[in-house]
C-alpha positions as CSV (number, residue, x, y, z in Angstrom):
1,M,213.6,98.9,202.0
2,P,211.8,99.5,198.7
3,A,213.8,100.7,195.7
4,L,214.0,104.4,195.4
5,S,214.0,106.7,192.4
6,I,212.5,109.9,190.9
7,S,215.2,112.0,192.6
8,I,214.3,115.7,193.2
9,P,216.8,118.1,194.9
10,L,215.6,119.7,198.2
11,A,217.0,123.2,198.0
12,A,216.5,124.1,201.6
13,S,218.8,121.3,202.9
14,R,220.7,120.5,199.8
15,R,219.7,116.9,199.8
16,T,217.7,114.7,197.4
17,V,214.1,113.5,197.8
18,S,213.5,110.1,196.2
19,F,210.0,108.9,195.9
20,P,209.7,105.1,196.2
21,E,208.8,103.1,193.1
22,R,207.5,100.1,195.1
23,P,204.9,100.0,197.9
24,L,206.1,100.6,201.5
25,R,204.6,99.8,204.9
26,L,203.9,102.8,207.1
27,R,203.3,102.2,210.8
28,R,201.8,104.7,213.3
29,E,201.7,104.2,217.1
30,L,199.6,106.7,219.1
31,E,199.7,106.5,222.9
32,R,197.7,108.5,225.3
33,G,198.2,108.4,229.0
34,L,194.9,108.0,231.0
35,G,196.2,108.5,234.5
36,G,197.1,106.0,237.2
37,G,199.8,104.6,235.0
38,A,197.3,103.3,232.4
39,S,197.4,104.2,228.7
40,L,195.6,103.7,225.4
41,L,197.9,102.6,222.6
42,V,196.6,102.4,219.0
43,T,198.8,101.0,216.2
44,R,197.9,101.2,212.5
45,E,199.7,100.1,209.4
46,W,199.2,101.0,205.8
47,E,200.5,99.9,202.5
48,C,201.5,103.1,200.6
49,R,202.1,103.6,196.9
50,F,203.7,106.6,195.4
51,I,202.4,107.8,192.0
52,A,204.7,110.3,190.3
53,L,203.2,113.6,189.3
54,E,204.7,116.7,187.7
55,G,206.6,118.4,190.5
56,G,205.7,115.8,193.2
57,A,203.9,112.6,193.9
58,R,200.5,111.3,195.1
59,I,200.3,108.7,197.9
60,E,197.5,106.2,197.8
61,A,197.2,103.8,200.8
62,R,195.1,101.0,202.2
63,Q,195.0,100.1,205.9
64,L,196.5,96.7,206.6
65,A,196.2,96.2,210.3
66,V,195.1,97.9,213.5
67,T,195.8,96.9,217.1
68,V,194.5,98.5,220.3
69,D,196.0,98.1,223.8
70,A,193.6,99.5,226.4
71,P,192.7,98.8,230.1
72,P,189.7,96.4,230.5
73,P,187.2,99.2,231.4
74,L,187.8,100.7,228.0
75,A,187.2,97.4,226.1
76,S,184.2,98.8,224.2
77,L,186.1,101.9,223.2
78,A,189.0,99.7,222.0
79,E,186.7,97.7,219.9
80,I,185.3,100.8,218.2
81,E,188.9,102.0,217.5
82,R,189.8,98.6,216.0
83,K,186.9,98.8,213.5
84,R,187.5,102.5,212.6
85,E,189.0,103.4,209.3
86,V,191.1,106.6,209.4
87,T,189.7,109.2,207.0
88,G,191.2,112.4,205.7
89,L,194.8,111.1,205.7
90,F,195.0,109.4,202.4
91,P,195.2,110.0,199.5
92,M,197.7,112.8,199.9
93,T,199.9,114.8,197.6
94,L,203.5,115.7,198.1
95,D,205.2,118.6,196.5
96,S,208.7,118.5,194.9
97,N,210.3,118.9,198.4
98,G,208.4,115.9,199.8
99,V,206.1,118.1,201.9
100,I,202.4,117.4,202.1
101,V,200.3,119.7,200.0
102,G,197.1,121.2,201.6
103,W,198.2,120.6,205.2
104,P,198.1,123.6,207.6
105,E,200.9,126.0,206.8
106,G,203.8,126.5,209.1
107,D,207.4,125.5,209.7
108,A,207.7,121.7,209.8
109,S,211.0,121.8,211.6
110,I,211.8,120.0,214.9
111,Q,212.5,123.3,216.5
112,H,209.1,124.6,215.5
113,A,207.3,121.4,216.8
114,V,208.9,121.8,220.3
115,E,208.3,125.5,220.5
116,R,204.7,125.2,219.5
117,A,204.0,122.4,222.0
118,S,205.7,124.4,224.8
119,R,203.6,127.5,224.0
120,L,200.3,125.7,223.9
121,I,200.9,123.6,227.0
122,E,201.8,126.8,229.0
123,E,198.7,128.6,227.7
124,R,196.6,125.7,228.8
125,A,198.2,125.7,232.3
126,R,197.5,129.4,232.7
127,E,193.8,128.7,231.9
128,Q,193.4,126.3,234.8
129,N,191.1,127.1,237.6
130,A,192.6,127.2,241.2
131,S,189.5,125.3,242.4
132,Q,190.2,122.3,240.1
133,D,191.9,119.3,241.7
134,V,195.2,117.9,240.5
135,R,193.7,115.1,238.5
136,R,191.4,117.4,236.5
137,Q,194.2,119.9,235.9
138,L,196.4,117.1,234.6
139,A,193.7,115.7,232.4
140,E,193.0,119.0,230.7
141,I,196.7,119.7,230.1
142,G,197.1,116.1,229.0
143,R,194.4,116.5,226.4
144,T,196.3,119.4,224.9
145,A,199.5,117.3,224.8
146,A,197.6,114.4,223.1
147,S,196.2,116.7,220.4
148,L,199.7,118.1,219.7
149,V,201.3,114.7,219.2
150,S,198.5,113.4,217.0
151,Q,198.9,116.2,214.4
152,V,200.5,114.8,211.3
153,P,203.6,116.8,210.4
154,R,203.8,118.3,206.9
155,D,207.2,116.7,206.3
156,L,206.0,113.2,207.5
157,F,207.6,111.2,204.7
158,F,210.7,113.3,204.1
159,P,211.4,114.9,207.5
160,Q,214.2,117.0,208.9
161,A,216.3,114.5,210.9
162,G,217.5,115.3,214.4
163,K,216.6,115.5,218.0
164,R,215.4,118.2,220.4
165,S,213.9,118.3,223.8
166,E,212.8,120.9,226.3
167,S,211.5,120.7,229.8
168,R,210.0,123.4,232.0
169,A,208.2,124.0,235.2
170,L,204.5,124.9,234.9
171,D,203.0,127.9,236.6
172,L,199.7,126.5,238.0
173,P,197.0,128.2,240.0
174,G,196.4,127.1,243.6
175,G,200.1,126.5,244.3
176,A,200.3,123.1,242.5
177,E,203.7,122.1,241.2
178,G,203.9,120.9,237.6
179,S,206.2,120.4,234.7
180,Y,206.3,119.1,231.2
181,E,208.9,117.7,228.8
182,V,208.6,117.8,225.0
183,S,210.9,115.7,222.9
184,V,211.1,115.1,219.2
185,S,213.4,112.5,217.6
186,V,213.5,111.9,213.8
187,S,215.7,109.8,211.5
188,A,215.7,109.5,207.7
189,E,217.5,107.6,205.0
190,P,220.6,109.7,204.1
191,A,220.5,109.1,200.3
192,S,216.8,109.5,199.7
193,G,215.6,111.6,202.6
194,L,212.8,109.1,203.3
195,L,211.5,108.7,206.8
196,R,213.0,105.9,209.0
197,Q,211.3,106.8,212.3
198,S,209.9,109.9,214.0
199,E,208.6,110.2,217.5
200,R,207.0,113.1,219.4
201,R,206.6,112.6,223.1
202,I,205.1,114.9,225.8
203,V,205.2,114.0,229.4
204,T,203.1,116.3,231.7
205,R,203.4,116.1,235.5
206,I,201.5,117.7,238.4
207,G,202.4,116.7,241.9
208,D,203.1,112.9,241.9
209,S,200.9,112.2,238.8
210,A,202.1,112.1,235.2
211,R,200.7,111.5,231.8
212,V,202.5,110.5,228.6
213,S,201.3,111.4,225.0
214,R,203.4,109.8,222.2
215,E,203.2,109.4,218.5
216,T,205.6,107.3,216.5
217,W,205.7,107.0,212.7
218,A,208.0,104.4,211.0
219,I,208.6,102.9,207.6
220,A,209.3,99.2,207.5
């Protein structure tokens, strides 16, 4: 792990945020279920540098690597993803609590992440048409799940550590049986508050079919 310094107390949880002095390696894995047991997995890695500011820090980064695991029929899409540079993520500014400045407002807690995912998945399920087949219903709900896990949390670098999961049955039109499970697991360095690893996973099921959407962030 890089050396840590620039300690700033985090009042809400009575711990200390310490911005790294040396570059660190940030890895993101984003998995999206495609049906039939297939999935698309994109892994990106960045070198991140923290520049101290008054009351916070600025993070500048450069992409180091990208790998894409995809079924053969999606080879052309995988190649496009390999060549794509992510925009709009870096540079970013953190406030004195280690929270990203300028990101959408809202509670960054694990509880909020699970509750928001549950609410939006259930809303999407209610919008389904009884005439749609199971595969289409699952695809549409799965897209909602994928969009939820791919949203960068405001407390990405200095998260609230802990675990929470929730599973419920889905009320679907046409008598179809469905369910979903949302789980969030986050670990951080005790002394500095810096991210170790965070994972958000949503599994949606309708009948015998299931889709997994997962995002994992980790600092090496």
